[in-house]
C-alpha positions, 0 to 999 in steps of 0.5 A: 500499499502507498502512501500519499499526502495531499496538501490542501483540500479544496476542489481539486486536492479533495478530488485527488484525495478521494481518488487515491483513497478509493484505490486503496492507498493510505492517504493524509490530508492537511488544510489550514481551513477546519472546515475543508479538513472536517469535510474529508475526515470520513474519506481519508485515514488521517486529516490534519488542520494546520499550516503546511508552510511551516516546515515543523508541521510537515515534519511532525506529520511525518511527510518524509514517510510518504512515497508522493505528495500533492501540493494544492493550495489554490491561487497562493503562489507563495504558500504553494512554493514554500510547501513544495520546497519544504517537502522536498527538503524533507525527502519526499521523492515525488512532489505534484503541485498545482499551478495557476500560471506559466511563471508559477509552474516555472518557479515550482519546477525550480524548487523541486516539483516533479510534476506540475499540473494545470487542472483549470487550463486542462479542463478548458482545453478539453471543453474547447477541443470537444466544442470545435470537433466531434471527433475528439474524445479526449485531450491530455497535456503533458506539460506546456509543449506536449499533448495526447489526443484521442481521436476518432478516425474519419473517412479520410483515414479509412482503409489506410495502414499507419504506414500509409498515413505517415503521420510521423513523417508528415506531422511528427506525431506518434500513434501510441494506441489504437482502440478497435471493436472494444479492443486496445492495441498498445503497440500498433504496427506499421501495417495496422489498418484504420477504419471509420470509428477506430479511436487513435491515441496520438502524442506529440508537440502541441502544434504538430498535433494541432496541424494533424487534427486539422488535416484529418477533419478537413 
């Protein structure tokens, strides 16, 4: 059983904590707001009300013993940076932190955050992509420069193999999986034939993915 520390039990942090606990992990939450802490007391193994910017508070709850920590303290840049720095100084191996701007992301990365996420931006991106394209099923950003897209194959791809589509050569994107008839091929070969309704999972730079998507839909 892995152990996770979630700092900040607002909307994002609370949902992350719930998901981790639901998967059978030991999750401890901490928040400076007694109401938010109380709201999670029946969900998590332990909930602490305290100021996580104080390294002694993190030390007292045994932060160094956790496999990973999630820092989700809203738009308080100073607090999230200080908490991230404290967690890394205490020896937490992996720290994921929520950012609200590119500057915030850069600072978090510099003080040791292993993963930085933009949940609001990612949600907005998914909504926008779904609104402008009937073929887009899901979008995931892997940092500011890389994107994964799930897209339903249309008539333009039908009957062609991956080698014939030449997505890597033409657009600089890679097909990492193909969903067909309820089955998922995680190692699609060059001769894998695409039919209407198949779902392609494609990864690549943001601009490359966008160019490929526009070409595929035109």
